C-alpha positions in Angstrom: 0.3 13.4 27.6 -2.1 12.1 30.5 -0.6 9.9 32.9 -0.8 6.0 32.1 -1.1 6.5 28.3 1.3 4.6 26.1 3.2 6.8 23.7 2.8 5.5 20.2 4.5 6.8 17.0 3.4 6.1 13.6 5.9 6.4 10.7 5.5 6.3 6.9 7.4 8.0 4.1 5.9 11.4 3.8 3.4 11.8 6.7 0.7 12.5 4.2 -1.7 9.3 4.2 -0.8 6.5 6.1 0.6 7.6 9.4 -1.7 10.7 9.7 -4.6 8.1 9.3 -3.1 6.0 12.2 -2.6 9.3 14.3 -6.3 10.4 13.6 -7.8 6.8 14.3 -6.0 6.5 17.7 -6.1 10.2 18.6 -9.2 9.8 20.9 -7.8 6.6 22.6 -8.1 6.7 26.3 -5.0 4.5 26.4 -2.6 5.9 23.8 -1.0 9.2 23.1 0.0 9.3 19.5 2.1 11.1 16.9 2.8 10.5 13.2 6.0 11.5 11.3 7.6 10.9 8.1 10.8 9.4 7.1 11.4 11.3 3.9 13.2 14.7 3.5 9.8 15.9 1.9 7.8 14.6 5.0 5.1 16.8 6.1 6.4 16.3 9.7 9.8 15.0 9.4 10.9 12.3 12.2 13.6 13.7 14.6 15.5 12.0 17.3 13.4 13.7 20.0 10.2 11.8 18.4 11.9 8.5 18.8 12.9 9.1 22.3 9.4 10.3 23.0 7.9 7.0 21.9 7.5 3.9 23.7 6.2 1.9 20.8 6.8 2.6 17.1 4.7 1.4 14.2 6.1 1.7 10.6 4.3 1.0 7.6 6.8 -0.9 5.6 9.9 -3.0 6.5 12.0 -0.4 4.4 10.8 2.1 7.1 12.2 0.1 9.9 15.6 0.1 8.1 15.6 3.9 7.5 14.8 4.2 11.2 17.3 2.1 12.5 19.9 3.7 10.0 19.1 7.1 11.1 18.2 6.7 14.9 19.8 3.5 16.0 20.7 4.6 19.5 17.4 6.5 20.1 15.4 3.6 18.9 17.5 0.9 20.7 14.9 0.4 23.9 11.6 0.8 21.5 9.3 -1.9 20.5 9.2 -1.5 16.8 6.4 -3.2 14.6 6.0 -3.3 10.9 2.2 -3.1 9.8 3.2 -4.1 6.3 0.7 -1.5 4.7 1.8 -0.5 1.1 1.5 3.2 0.1 -1.6 2.6 -2.0 -4.4 4.2 0.0 -6.1 7.6 0.6 -6.2 9.3 3.8 -8.7 7.8 6.1 -9.7 5.2 3.5 -11.8 2.7 5.1 -9.5 -0.4 4.3 -6.5 1.6 5.3 -8.3 2.3 8.7 -9.1 -1.4 9.2 -5.4 -2.4 8.4 -3.9 0.1 10.7 -6.5 -0.8 13.6 -6.0 -4.5 13.1 -2.2 -4.3 13.2 -2.2 -2.1 16.2 -4.6 -4.2 18.2 -2.5 -7.6 17.2 0.6 -5.6 18.6 -0.8 -4.2 21.6 -3.9 -6.2 22.6 -5.9 -4.7 25.4 -3.8 -1.5 25.4 -5.6 -0.6 22.1 -9.0 -2.0 23.0 -10.8 1.3 23.6 -10.5 3.0 20.3 -13.6 5.4 19.8 -14.1 5.4 16.0 -12.4 6.6 12.9 -14.4 9.6 12.4 
């Protein structure tokens, strides 16, 4: 991580489509250091307490993800800002509409901190 970058964690269920898309979109940001994880036991990269402690800001795709996060990692998440993007599990990896929804949600939440996002490709 470079100094001054905000540590942002993206969560979805299986870490296959939504959160990896978010990680890829923001991976080249000059202002954000990003990771993605899944909450399900079958996740490609499953969330750990260390991931939650690493993050300053956490974006979850659905309200249920926030409930799961807080059930499993309440203490670790205590001082983290958590935002619900409200993005259903109906998009493919890097699908343009998914990229747009993620980008808009992150910019709404973080404002100028997410302003310099090089593109989604």
